[in-house]
C-alpha positions as CSV (number, residue, x, y, z in Angstrom):
1,M,139.3,82.7,141.8
2,K,139.2,79.1,142.5
3,K,138.4,76.9,139.7
4,V,135.0,75.9,139.3
5,T,134.0,72.4,138.2
6,A,130.1,72.6,139.4
7,G,129.1,72.2,135.3
8,R,131.1,69.0,134.8
9,E,130.3,67.7,138.1
10,A,126.4,67.7,137.5
11,L,125.9,67.8,133.7
12,G,129.5,66.6,132.4
13,E,127.9,63.5,130.8
14,F,124.6,64.6,130.1
15,A,125.4,68.4,128.5
16,P,129.4,68.2,128.4
17,K,129.3,71.4,126.1
18,F,126.9,73.2,128.6
19,A,129.2,72.0,131.5
20,E,132.3,73.0,129.5
21,L,130.8,76.9,128.9
22,N,129.9,77.1,132.3
23,D,133.1,76.1,133.9
24,D,135.8,77.3,131.0
25,V,134.0,80.3,130.1
26,L,131.3,81.8,132.3
27,F,133.6,81.1,135.6
28,G,137.0,80.7,133.7
29,Q,137.1,83.7,131.6
30,V,134.3,85.8,132.7
31,W,134.3,86.0,136.5
32,S,138.1,85.6,136.6
33,R,138.7,89.0,135.1
34,E,139.2,90.6,138.2
35,D,141.4,93.2,137.2
36,K,138.1,94.8,135.0
37,L,135.6,93.9,138.3
38,S,136.5,92.6,141.5
39,L,135.1,89.2,142.5
40,R,132.8,91.3,145.2
41,D,131.4,93.4,142.6
42,R,130.9,90.9,140.3
43,S,128.7,88.7,143.2
44,L,126.5,91.9,143.6
45,V,125.9,92.3,139.7
46,T,125.2,88.4,139.7
47,V,122.6,88.6,142.7
48,T,120.5,91.5,141.8
49,A,120.3,90.0,138.1
50,L,119.1,86.4,139.6
51,L,117.0,88.9,142.3
52,S,115.5,90.5,139.5
53,Q,114.0,87.6,137.5
54,G,112.7,85.9,140.8
55,L,115.3,82.6,140.6
56,C,115.4,82.2,144.4
57,D,116.4,78.7,144.0
58,S,119.8,76.7,144.6
59,S,121.9,78.6,141.9
60,F,120.6,82.0,143.9
61,E,121.6,80.4,147.1
62,Y,125.1,79.4,145.8
63,H,125.6,83.0,144.7
64,L,124.4,84.5,147.9
65,K,127.0,82.0,149.5
66,T,129.6,83.2,147.3
67,A,128.7,87.3,147.4
68,K,129.5,86.6,151.5
69,Q,132.7,84.7,150.6
70,N,133.4,87.7,148.4
71,G,133.3,90.5,151.1
72,I,129.5,91.3,151.1
73,T,128.4,91.8,154.4
74,K,125.1,91.5,156.0
75,A,124.3,95.2,156.1
76,E,125.0,95.6,152.5
77,I,123.2,92.4,151.5
78,A,120.1,93.8,153.2
79,E,120.4,97.1,151.5
80,I,120.9,95.7,148.1
81,I,117.8,93.5,148.1
82,T,115.7,97.0,149.5
83,H,117.1,98.8,147.0
84,A,116.4,96.1,144.2
85,A,113.1,95.4,145.3
86,F,111.8,98.8,144.3
87,Y,112.9,97.8,140.8
88,A,112.4,94.0,140.6
89,G,109.2,94.0,143.0
90,W,108.4,93.5,146.8
91,P,107.4,89.8,146.5
92,K,110.8,88.8,144.9
93,A,112.7,91.0,148.0
94,W,110.8,88.8,150.1
95,A,111.8,85.5,148.6
96,A,115.3,86.6,148.4
97,F,115.7,87.8,152.1
98,R,114.4,84.2,153.4
99,L,117.7,82.7,151.8
100,A,119.5,85.7,152.6
101,K,118.6,85.6,156.2
102,N,119.8,81.9,156.4
103,V,122.9,82.6,154.7
104,W,124.3,85.8,156.4
105,N,123.2,84.2,160.1
106,E,125.1,81.2,159.5
107,E,128.0,81.1,161.9
108,P,131.1,81.7,159.8
109,D,134.0,79.4,160.5
110,A,137.7,80.9,160.4
111,E,138.7,79.7,156.8
112,S,135.6,81.5,155.4
113,E,136.4,84.8,157.3
114,K,139.9,84.6,156.0
115,Q,138.8,84.1,152.5
116,A,136.0,86.9,152.7
117,H,139.1,89.3,153.9
118,V,141.4,88.1,151.1
119,N,138.6,88.9,148.6
120,S,138.0,92.3,149.9
121,M,141.7,93.8,149.0
122,I,143.5,93.8,146.0
123,F,147.1,92.7,147.6
124,P,147.7,89.2,148.1
125,I,147.9,87.8,151.7
126,G,150.7,86.1,151.2
127,E,152.4,83.5,153.3
128,P,152.7,83.1,157.2
129,N,154.7,85.5,158.8
130,D,156.8,82.6,160.4
131,A,160.5,84.6,160.2
132,F,158.9,87.4,162.8
133,A,156.2,85.2,164.3
134,K,158.4,85.2,167.9
135,Y,157.3,88.9,167.7
136,F,153.6,88.5,167.0
137,I,150.6,87.2,169.4
138,G,148.5,85.3,166.7
139,Q,148.9,84.4,162.9
140,S,149.8,87.0,160.8
141,Y,150.8,87.1,156.9
142,L,153.4,88.7,154.5
143,A,153.7,89.5,151.1
144,P,156.3,91.6,149.8
145,V,154.7,94.0,147.3
146,S,157.9,96.1,146.2
147,K,161.4,95.4,147.2
148,S,163.0,97.7,144.6
149,R,164.0,100.9,146.1
150,V,161.3,101.2,149.1
151,G,160.3,97.9,151.1
152,I,156.7,97.8,150.7
153,F,155.0,94.9,152.5
154,N,151.3,93.7,152.5
155,V,151.0,92.6,156.5
156,T,147.4,90.7,157.4
157,F,146.5,90.2,161.1
158,E,143.8,87.7,162.0
159,P,141.5,88.7,164.7
160,A,143.0,89.6,167.8
161,C,146.4,89.1,166.6
162,R,149.2,92.1,167.2
163,N,152.5,92.7,167.1
164,N,155.0,93.5,169.9
165,W,155.8,97.1,171.0
166,H,158.6,98.0,169.1
167,I,160.7,100.6,167.8
168,H,162.1,101.8,164.3
169,K,165.5,103.2,164.8
170,A,167.8,105.0,162.4
171,E,170.6,107.2,162.6
172,K,169.0,109.5,159.7
173,G,165.9,109.2,158.3
174,G,163.7,106.0,158.9
175,G,160.6,105.0,160.3
176,Q,157.7,103.5,158.6
177,I,154.1,104.5,157.1
178,L,151.3,102.2,157.8
179,V,148.4,102.2,154.4
180,C,145.1,100.4,155.9
181,I,143.7,98.4,153.1
182,A,141.5,96.2,154.9
183,G,139.3,95.2,158.1
184,N,139.7,96.9,161.2
185,G,142.9,97.5,163.5
186,W,144.6,99.3,166.1
187,Y,147.6,101.4,166.0
188,Q,148.9,102.7,169.7
189,E,152.2,104.9,170.8
190,W,153.9,104.6,173.9
191,G,151.9,106.6,176.6
192,K,149.2,107.5,174.1
193,A,145.7,106.4,173.7
194,P,145.2,103.8,170.9
195,Q,144.0,104.8,167.5
196,V,141.4,102.7,165.6
197,L,142.4,101.9,162.1
198,K,140.2,101.6,158.9
199,P,140.7,101.1,155.2
200,G,142.2,104.2,153.7
201,D,143.7,105.4,156.9
202,V,147.5,106.5,157.0
203,V,149.8,106.2,159.6
204,N,153.0,107.7,159.6
205,I,155.6,106.3,162.2
206,A,159.2,108.3,162.8
207,S,161.9,106.7,163.8
208,G,162.5,106.1,167.6
209,V,158.6,106.1,168.4
210,K,157.7,102.9,170.5
211,H,154.4,101.3,169.0
212,W,152.4,98.5,167.9
213,H,149.6,97.7,165.7
214,G,147.4,94.7,164.8
215,A,143.6,93.5,164.4
216,Q,140.8,94.4,166.5
217,K,139.2,91.5,168.2
218,N,136.7,90.7,165.6
219,S,138.1,91.4,162.4
220,W,140.5,90.6,160.5
221,F,143.2,93.4,159.4
222,S,145.6,94.2,156.7
223,H,148.0,97.2,156.0
224,L,150.8,98.0,153.8
225,A,154.0,98.8,155.3
226,V,156.1,101.2,153.6
227,E,159.7,101.0,154.8
228,V,161.4,104.8,155.0
229,P,164.7,104.6,153.7
230,A,167.2,105.0,156.6
231,E,170.8,105.0,157.4
232,N,172.2,102.2,159.5
233,G,168.2,101.3,160.3
234,G,166.9,98.8,162.3
235,T,164.1,97.6,164.1
236,E,164.3,97.1,168.3
237,W,161.5,94.5,169.3
238,C,160.1,94.7,172.8
239,E,157.7,93.5,175.3
240,P,154.2,91.8,174.1
241,V,150.8,93.7,174.1
242,T,149.3,91.7,177.1
243,D,145.9,90.2,176.6
244,E,145.1,92.5,179.9
245,E,146.0,95.4,178.0
246,Y,144.4,94.4,174.5
247,N,141.2,93.3,175.6
248,K,140.8,96.8,177.3
249,L,140.4,98.2,173.7
250,G,137.0,96.6,173.2
251,E,136.2,95.3,170.1
């Protein structure tokens, strides 16, 4: 989680101890315990708690924006406020909706969408996948998860990014397993219809099968790529998936 300094910036001279507790304890210790509760879930709890108190002020707006950055969607925040209305009160929900509507109707920028995607998954996004950039259309990212015994990598695609058609080859064994962990994507084998990929989907790719995979047009997408042990294995990279082919897939 990004270090918070709002307390010191606003109250550092007037109330230094409060500022310290806000920045170092509340955000530095409590919010940072992502192994116990994800940032997304902490945002859900915080928004609900503030709503129940009727605190629809600048702090509530800040936490709504944080919730959006942490991966809570427009549909989810609408359902959260609707559900809370029956317990916290109808007028409080109306007030919350006025702020939430403004936050979720803001035109998202690419960086905030990327951060929301990063916050929605438990694996790191890694670094730009520069070593394989010539085999991709669009920006991809690569994060090694395991290099011991079996190679496992988190591969992330920006919206509309996809790799070229390619074939995993091996004299024995080989192939690849994709485990989808965040966002929405595509997978297609040569001569077959494209397949929509969502979190939780698993694709077993046999060696010798020509295929490609990547993100949907309006969604970031991440999957774990598991390298199946192979004898004399390698990857043959083929032609790119053209814009004409890709745009026929829809959203």
